[in-house]
C-alpha positions in Angstrom: -0.1 -0.2 0.1 1.6 3.1 -1.2 0.6 6.0 1.1 3.3 8.6 0.1 2.3 12.1 -0.5 3.5 13.8 -3.3 6.8 15.8 -2.6 6.3 18.2 -5.3 3.7 21.1 -4.5 2.8 24.4 -6.2 1.6 27.3 -4.5 -0.5 29.7 -7.2 -2.1 31.8 -4.4 -2.3 32.1 -0.4 -5.6 30.3 -0.6 -4.0 27.3 -2.5 -1.4 26.5 0.1 -3.4 23.3 1.3 -4.6 22.1 -1.9 -2.5 18.9 -1.9 -2.6 18.1 2.0 -5.2 15.2 1.7 -2.9 13.0 -0.6 -2.0 10.7 2.3 -5.6 10.7 3.8 -8.2 10.3 1.1 -7.8 7.9 -2.3 -7.3 9.7 -5.5 -11.0 8.7 -7.0 -12.8 9.7 -4.0 -10.7 13.3 -4.0 -11.7 13.5 -7.7 -15.5 12.6 -7.4 -15.5 15.0 -4.4 -13.8 17.8 -6.1 -16.0 17.6 -9.0 -19.1 17.8 -6.9 -17.7 20.8 -5.0 -16.8 22.6 -8.3 -20.2 22.0 -9.4 -21.8 23.3 -6.4 -19.5 26.3 -6.4 -20.6 27.0 -10.1 -24.0 26.9 -9.3 -23.7 29.4 -6.4 -21.8 31.7 -8.5 -24.7 31.6 -11.4 -27.0 32.1 -8.9 -25.3 35.1 -7.1 -24.8 36.8 -10.6 -28.5 36.4 -11.5 -29.2 38.1 -8.0 -26.7 40.9 -8.8 -28.4 41.3 -12.3 -32.0 42.0 -10.6 -30.5 44.3 -7.9 -28.5 46.6 -10.5 -31.7 48.7 -11.6 -32.3 49.7 -8.1 -28.4 50.7 -7.3 -27.8 53.7 -9.0 -24.4 54.7 -7.9 -22.0 51.5 -8.6 -18.8 51.3 -6.7 -15.4 51.7 -8.4 -14.6 48.0 -7.4 -18.0 46.9 -8.8 -17.2 48.5 -12.2 -13.7 46.8 -12.3 -15.4 43.5 -11.7 -17.8 44.1 -14.7 -14.8 44.9 -16.9 -14.9 41.8 -18.8 -18.5 42.2 -19.9 -19.8 44.3 -22.7 -20.0 47.3 -20.4 -16.4 47.5 -20.0 -14.9 50.8 -18.9 -12.1 51.7 -21.6 -8.8 53.2 -20.6 -8.3 56.7 -22.1 -4.8 55.8 -23.0 -5.1 52.6 -24.7 -4.3 52.0 -28.1 -7.7 51.5 -29.3 -9.1 54.9 -28.3 -5.8 56.6 -29.5 -6.4 55.4 -33.0 -10.2 56.4 -32.5 -9.4 59.8 -31.4 -7.3 60.4 -34.4 -10.1 59.2 -36.7 -12.5 61.1 -35.1 -10.3 64.3 -35.2 -10.0 63.9 -39.0 -13.9 63.5 -39.1 -14.3 66.7 -37.2 -12.0 68.4 -39.7 -13.7 67.0 -42.6 -17.0 68.1 -41.2 -15.7 71.6 -41.0 -15.1 71.4 -44.7 -18.5 69.7 -45.5 -20.8 72.3 -43.6 -19.8 75.3 -45.9 -21.4 73.3 -48.8 -24.8 74.2 -47.8 -23.8 77.8 -48.8 -23.2 76.9 -52.3 -26.7 75.4 -52.6 -28.6 78.7 -53.6 -27.6 79.5 -57.2 -28.9 82.1 -59.6 -30.8 80.7 -62.6 -31.0 82.7 -65.9 -34.4 81.6 -67.8 -33.8 84.0 -70.5 -36.1 86.8 -69.5 -35.1 87.0 -65.8 -32.7 86.0 -63.3 -34.2 83.8 -60.2 -32.8 82.5 -57.0 -33.0 78.8 -56.9 -31.6 75.6 -55.0 -29.2 73.3 -56.6 -30.9 70.2 -55.5 -28.1 67.6 -56.5 -25.4 69.7 -54.2 -28.0 69.8 -51.6 -28.6 66.0 -51.5 -24.9 65.2 -51.5 -24.1 67.7 -48.7 -26.9 66.1 -46.6 -25.7 62.7 -47.3 -22.1 63.6 -46.3 -23.4 65.6 -43.3 -25.3 62.5 -42.1 -22.3 60.2 -42.4 -20.0 62.7 -40.5 -22.7 63.0 -37.7 -22.6 58.9 -37.2 -19.1 59.5 -36.1 -20.2 62.2 -33.4 -22.7 59.7 -32.3 -20.2 56.6 -31.9 -18.1 59.0 -30.2 -20.6 60.2 -27.5 -21.1 56.5 -26.9 -17.4 56.0 -26.3 -17.6 59.1 -24.0 -19.8 57.2 -21.6 -17.8 54.2 -21.5 -14.4 55.8 -21.2 -12.8 56.6 -17.7 -10.9 59.5 -16.7 -7.9 60.4 -14.5 -8.4 61.9 -11.4 -7.1 65.5 -11.1 -6.3 65.1 -7.7 -4.1 62.0 -8.2 -1.9 63.4 -10.9 0.8 64.7 -8.9 3.2 61.7 -9.7 2.9 59.5 -12.8 -0.4 58.6 -14.4 -2.9 59.2 -11.7 -5.7 57.2 -10.6 -8.3 55.8 -13.2 -11.9 56.5 -12.3 -14.0 53.8 -13.7 -17.4 54.3 -12.1 -20.2 54.6 -14.8 -22.1 57.3 -12.6 -19.1 59.6 -12.3 -18.1 59.2 -16.0 -21.5 60.0 -16.9 -21.7 63.1 -14.7 -18.3 64.3 -15.9 -19.3 64.0 -19.5 -22.8 65.9 -18.8 -21.1 68.9 -17.2 -18.4 69.2 -20.0 -18.9 68.5 -23.5 -22.6 66.8 -23.8 -24.3 69.9 -24.7 -21.6 70.8 -27.3 -21.7 67.3 -28.8 -25.7 67.5 -29.1 -25.9 70.8 -30.6 -23.2 69.7 -33.3 -25.2 66.7 -34.3 -28.6 68.3 -34.5 -29.7 67.8 -38.1 -30.9 71.2 -38.8 -29.2 71.8 -42.2 -30.7 68.3 -43.4 -34.3 69.4 -42.2 -34.2 72.9 -43.9 -33.0 71.4 -47.2 -35.8 68.5 -47.1 -38.5 70.5 -45.8 -37.9 73.9 -47.7 -40.0 72.8 -50.9 -42.8 71.9 -48.9 -43.5 75.9 -48.2 -45.5 76.8 -51.4 -46.6 80.0 -50.5 -43.2 81.3 -49.6 -39.7 82.1 -51.7 -38.0 78.8 -51.0 -34.5 79.6 -52.0 -34.5 83.1 -50.1 -35.9 81.1 -46.7 -33.4 78.5 -47.3 -30.4 81.1 -47.8 -31.4 82.7 -44.8 -31.9 80.0 -42.5 -28.7 78.1 -43.3 -26.8 81.1 -43.1 -27.6 81.2 -39.2 -28.1 77.3 -38.6 -24.5 76.4 -40.0 -23.0 79.4 -38.0 -24.5 78.3 -34.8 -23.3 74.8 -35.3 -19.9 75.6 -36.8 -18.8 77.2 -33.5 -19.7 74.1 -31.1 -17.8 72.0 -33.8 -14.8 74.0 -33.7 -15.1 74.3 -29.7 -15.1 70.3 -29.8 -11.9 70.1 -32.0 -9.8 71.9 -29.3 -10.0 69.5 -26.3 -9.7 66.7 -28.8 -6.5 67.8 -30.1 -5.2 68.5 -26.8 -6.1 64.8 -25.8 -4.7 63.3 -28.8 -1.2 65.0 -28.3 -1.3 64.4 -24.7 -1.7 60.5 -25.4 0.4 59.7 -28.1 2.3 63.0 -28.4 2.0 63.7 -32.1 -1.0 63.3 -34.7 1.3 62.2 -37.4 4.2 59.9 -37.5 6.2 61.8 -40.3 7.0 65.5 -41.2 5.3 65.0 -44.5 2.2 64.0 -42.7 2.4 67.1 -40.6 2.9 69.4 -43.4 0.1 67.9 -45.3 -2.3 68.2 -42.4 -1.1 72.0 -42.1 -1.8 72.7 -45.9 -5.1 70.9 -45.5 -6.0 73.4 -42.7 -5.1 76.3 -44.9 -6.9 75.1 -47.7 -10.0 74.6 -45.4 -9.8 78.2 -44.2 -9.8 79.4 -47.7 -12.9 77.1 -48.6 -14.7 78.2 -45.7 -13.9 82.0 -46.3 -14.8 81.6 -50.0 -18.1 80.0 -49.0 -19.1 82.6 -46.7 -18.2 85.3 -49.4 -20.4 83.3 -51.9 -23.4 83.2 -49.4 -23.1 87.0 -48.8 -22.6 88.2 -52.6 -25.3 85.7 -54.1 -28.4 87.8 -55.5 -26.3 91.2 -54.9 -25.4 93.7 -57.5 -21.9 94.4 -58.6 -20.4 97.7 -57.6 -19.1 99.4 -60.9 -17.5 102.5 -59.3 -13.6 102.5 -59.7 -12.8 104.3 -56.4 -14.5 101.6 -54.5 -12.9 98.7 -56.5 -9.4 100.4 -55.6 -10.1 101.0 -51.9 -11.4 97.1 -51.7 -8.0 96.0 -53.4 -5.8 98.3 -51.0 -7.8 96.6 -48.1 -7.1 93.2 -49.1 -3.4 94.0 -49.5 -3.3 95.6 -46.1 -5.0 92.8 -44.7 -2.4 90.3 -46.3 0.5 92.2 -45.0 -1.0 92.3 -41.4 -2.0 88.7 -41.5 1.7 87.9 -42.5 3.2 89.9 -39.6 0.8 88.1 -37.3 1.6 84.6 -38.4 5.4 85.6 -38.0 4.8 86.5 -34.3 2.6 83.7 -33.6 5.0 81.4 -35.2 7.6 82.3 -32.4 5.4 81.3 -29.4 3.8 78.2 -31.3 7.4 77.0 -32.0 8.3 77.3 -28.3 5.3 75.3 -27.1 5.9 72.5 -29.8 9.5 72.0 -29.0 8.9 68.9 -26.7 6.7 67.5 -29.2 9.0 67.8 -32.1 12.0 66.4 -29.8 9.8 63.3 -29.0 8.9 62.9 -32.8 12.7 63.1 -33.8 13.7 60.7 -31.0 10.7 58.1 -31.9 11.9 58.4 -35.6 15.5 57.6 -34.4 14.4 54.7 -32.4 12.5 53.3 -35.2 15.4 53.4 -37.6 17.7 51.8 -35.2 15.3 49.1 -34.4 14.8 48.6 -38.1 18.9 48.6 -38.5 19.4 46.2 -35.5 16.5 44.0 -37.0 14.9 43.5 -33.5 12.1 41.3 -33.4 8.5 42.6 -33.3 7.7 42.0 -29.6 10.7 44.1 -28.5 9.8 46.9 -30.8 6.2 46.9 -29.4 7.7 47.0 -25.8 10.2 49.8 -26.7 7.1 51.9 -28.4 5.0 51.2 -25.5 7.5 52.4 -23.0 8.2 55.6 -25.0 4.5 56.4 -25.2 3.9 55.6 -21.6 6.9 57.7 -20.4 5.8 60.7 -22.6 2.3 60.4 -21.0 3.7 60.9 -17.7 6.3 63.3 -18.0 5.6 65.1 -21.3 9.2 65.1 -22.5 10.5 67.0 -19.1 13.4 65.5 -17.4 12.2 65.8 -13.7 15.4 64.6 -12.3 17.6 66.9 -14.0 15.4 69.9 -13.4 15.0 69.4 -9.8 18.7 68.5 -9.3 19.6 72.1 -10.3 17.5 73.8 -7.7 18.8 74.5 -4.0 18.7 71.5 -1.2 15.9 73.2 0.8 13.6 73.7 -2.4 14.4 70.2 -3.7 13.4 68.6 -0.4 10.1 70.4 -0.4 9.2 69.5 -3.9 10.1 65.9 -3.2 8.2 66.0 0.0 5.0 67.3 -1.9 5.3 64.5 -4.8 6.1 61.5 -2.7 5.0 62.3 0.8 1.2 61.1 0.2 2.1 58.4 -2.1 4.8 57.0 0.4 2.2 56.9 2.9 0.1 54.2 1.2 3.1 52.0 2.1 2.3 50.3 5.4 6.3 50.3 6.3 6.4 54.1 5.9 3.2 54.9 8.3 5.5 54.1 11.6 8.5 56.3 10.7 9.4 59.6 11.8 9.5 62.9 9.8 13.1 63.0 9.6 13.3 59.5 8.1 10.4 60.0 5.8 12.4 63.3 4.4 15.3 61.1 3.9 13.5 58.7 2.0 11.7 61.4 -0.3 15.2 62.8 -1.0 16.5 59.3 -2.1 13.6 57.9 -3.8 13.6 57.8 -7.6 10.2 57.4 -9.4 10.2 54.6 -12.0 8.0 53.2 -14.9 7.5 49.5 -15.9 5.3 48.6 -19.1 3.0 45.6 -19.0 5.1 42.2 -19.1 8.3 43.8 -18.0 10.7 41.9 -15.5 11.6 43.7 -12.6 13.7 41.0 -11.0 14.6 37.6 -12.1 15.5 34.7 -9.7 19.0 34.3 -9.4 20.0 37.8 -10.1 21.6 40.2 -7.8 18.8 42.5 -6.1 20.0 46.1 -7.2 16.9 48.2 -5.9 13.8 48.1 -3.6 10.6 48.7 -5.2 7.5 50.4 -3.5 4.7 50.1 -5.5 2.2 53.1 -6.0 -0.1 52.0 -8.7 -0.1 48.8 -11.0 -0.3 45.0 -10.5 2.8 42.6 -10.3 3.3 39.0 -9.8 6.1 37.7 -7.9 7.1 33.9 -8.4 9.9 31.7 -6.9 10.8 27.9 -7.6 13.1 27.8 -4.6 16.1 27.4 -6.7 14.6 25.2 -9.3 15.7 22.1 -7.6 12.7 21.0 -5.5 9.9 21.5 -8.2 8.8 24.1 -5.8 6.5 27.1 -6.9 4.9 30.0 -5.3 3.1 32.9 -7.1 1.8 35.9 -5.1 0.2 38.9 -6.8 1.4 42.5 -5.6 -0.5 45.7 -5.7 -0.2 49.3 -4.9 0.9 49.5 -1.1 3.3 46.1 -1.5 6.9 46.1 -1.7 9.5 43.7 -3.3 13.5 43.5 -3.2 13.1 43.3 0.4 16.5 41.1 0.6 18.2 44.3 -0.1 16.9 45.7 2.9 18.4 42.8 5.0 21.5 43.2 3.4 21.6 47.2 4.0 20.9 46.4 7.8 23.7 44.1 8.3 26.7 46.2 9.5 29.0 43.3 8.5 27.7 42.7 5.1 29.8 42.4 2.1 30.0 44.6 -1.1 28.3 41.9 -3.1 24.7 42.4 -3.5 22.1 39.7 -2.3 20.6 37.3 -4.7 17.2 37.5 -5.7 15.0 34.5 -4.5 12.1 35.6 -6.8 10.8 36.8 -10.0 8.8 39.9 -10.4 6.9 40.6 -13.5 4.5 43.6 -14.4 1.1 42.6 -15.3 0.0 46.1 -16.1 1.7 49.5 -16.3 3.4 49.9 -12.8 4.4 53.2 -11.3 6.6 52.8 -8.4 9.6 54.4 -6.2 12.7 53.0 -6.3 15.6 52.9 -3.8 18.9 52.0 -5.1 21.4 49.8 -3.2 23.6 52.7 -2.2 20.7 55.0 -1.3 19.4 52.1 0.7 22.5 51.7 2.6 22.3 55.4 3.6 18.8 55.1 4.6 19.0 51.9 6.6 21.4 53.4 8.8 18.8 55.6 10.2 16.7 52.5 11.1 18.8 51.1 13.7 18.1 54.2 15.7 14.5 53.7 15.9 14.6 50.7 18.1 11.1 49.9 17.1 9.7 46.0 17.4 6.7 47.4 15.5 8.6 47.9 12.0 9.9 44.2 12.3 6.5 43.0 12.7 5.3 45.1 9.8 8.0 44.0 7.7 7.3 40.2 8.4 3.6 40.9 7.7 4.1 42.4 4.0 7.2 40.7 3.1 6.6 38.1 0.3 9.5 36.1 1.3 8.2 35.7 4.9 4.8 34.8 3.7 6.2 32.0 1.5 8.2 30.6 4.4 5.3 31.0 6.8 3.0 29.1 4.5 5.5 26.5 3.7 6.0 25.8 7.4 2.5 25.5 8.1 2.1 23.2 5.2 5.0 20.7 6.5 3.4 21.0 9.7 0.1 19.9 8.5 1.7 17.2 6.7 3.4 15.6 9.6 0.2 16.0 11.5 -1.7 14.0 8.6 0.8 11.3 8.4 0.8 10.7 11.8 -2.7 10.7 12.3 -3.0 8.4 9.3 -0.4 6.1 10.9 -2.1 5.8 14.4 -5.5 4.8 12.3 -3.5 2.0 10.5 -2.0 0.8 14.0 -5.5 0.6 15.6 -6.9 -1.0 12.5 -4.0 -3.6 12.7 -4.6 -4.3 16.3 -8.4 -4.6 15.8 -7.9 -7.2 13.0 -5.3 -9.2 15.0 -7.9 -9.2 18.0 -10.9 -10.3 15.7 -8.4 -13.1 14.1 -7.5 -14.5 17.7 -11.2 -14.5 18.8 -12.5 -16.1 15.7 -11.5 -19.5 14.9 -13.3 -19.9 11.9 -11.2 -17.6 9.9 -8.3 -19.5 7.7 -5.0 -19.3 8.7 -4.1 -17.9 5.1 -6.4 -15.1 5.7 -4.8 -13.8 8.8 -1.5 -14.0 7.5 -2.6 -12.0 4.4 -4.3 -9.5 6.8 -0.8 -9.2 8.9 1.3 -8.7 5.8 -1.1 -5.9 4.4 -1.0 -4.0 7.7 2.9 -4.5 8.2 3.7 -3.3 4.6 1.5 0.0 5.2 3.4 0.8 8.3 6.6 0.0 6.8 5.9 2.3 3.9 5.0 5.2 6.3 8.3 4.6 8.1 10.4 4.8 5.0 8.6 8.1 4.2 9.9 9.5 7.5 13.5 8.1 7.2 15.2 8.9 3.7 16.6 5.7 2.0 20.7 5.7 2.0 20.5 4.4 -1.6 18.8 7.6 -2.7 20.8 10.8 -2.8 19.4 13.4 -0.3 17.4 16.2 -1.8 17.0 19.9 -0.7 14.3 20.1 1.8 10.8 20.9 0.6 10.5 23.8 2.9 12.2 27.1 1.6 15.0 28.3 3.7 14.0 31.0 6.3 14.6 34.6 5.4 17.3 36.5 7.2 15.9 38.8 9.4 16.8 42.6 9.3 18.6 44.1 12.5 15.7 46.8 13.1 16.8 46.9 16.8 20.7 47.4 16.6 
């Protein structure tokens, strides 16, 4: 009878620490059937709870942020305003808005003067009117889709943008309220089909001059809708440049866009001129014509001077954008020259874009390092203190130590799927997570088959082996070896303490003489959590094995007593039962003492982490 437990365990989370403890108690078939029944019951409970939540949704108007995050996998997913899909859509919608500005003046050309031989009459160009109505309706469809996206797109809280990206608000009620109070009315005014109604309903007015009424109506309607469309383009342009940095990837694309805008302005002014001048008699006085020409020339000269002065200021504001575009072009050429694989190229592009979104091309460290010490300390205190207080280890520190931490901390950014630490590599920094999600895994050296995975979130830290090394007054110059692999599951914003900086800050820990910091360190340390869970597992295995051994001994004694009292049982049956119980006990004893023929393995229990000297 083989009652040996499996020596290879896998920890996938804190809740799965005891999944394999019952190997020595229950048979595998019984465990499989029991697990399948429990899984069916669990699925039934989850389906029932989801149905109850669906019935309660209409009654609850203000859903919480956590609930919205749980529903992110459904069709009501809240979109990230900085994800690639929305960046592409914003560029498409910006182009649609610019095209809409060029389409609306087409309605000004619908009134035409028709000469029937005897007299000249004002009429409507129906073909042009129909084309303008169809194109205007297609552009309005883009506005409607964009309005739908606005109700499902989160936003960054202004109060959390002191460092990094900021906190993403995903509550649908907050998103809708923000949209209602910002651009909802402007979008509604922009998509009202008033020009189409004037063109389609104008011929039904039999008793009125159709062309004249249409001309006068379009003049005011187009103007009233043109202003909201221009107002809507400004924040959209700011959003596109804020997320991606540039609108076009190449200089030729930017030149073509500016030429199109200049042509658009000429087209709009020409349409307005036509609308004003139609059905008016031409002036024939020579002096008036010369005066008009002089005004036009003077206007061009003044306009050129205005453009020259404006260009100076516009170039100063666009320097960062141009530098970023040049860096991105250089990076693309370098990646193409080095023939980097596509996955590495995407990671490099994502990091450059993410860093631009956070810093806008400003080198914060070089800017702050040029300031006086007291001013630099106050700035670091303002930027870092509130975020540091989210980490439980820093809540019990005094103000002097927090100032030292703020002065030494460096903000870092990690993109999705980036490796922060690798098992077996030296630990170069201690990381304090501000935003984002990571996973920390270990195989205990890769020898025993041990595996443990722990999710890290805002407020956690990693690289705590460096703190133990820094607090040891007799530590060598060699950095400690990492026992875990840390990988980013999303974009991560954190503060990093390098080894030398941590050595300086750690010298102040020993003056605190506080055991509370030691307990906090143990409670939040991933290495201590893993060791404690493995220690509990090993103790539970010993308990289960001893309990099972006790049951076998009692069963063997009960069988021997029954065989001794019953003379009707054959001698062969009694010998068989005795051998069966003896083999079971022998197998259990062999599990407790390793065989000399098998080379000794590393123990399953990971090594106890070294404890920092907080009280020295």
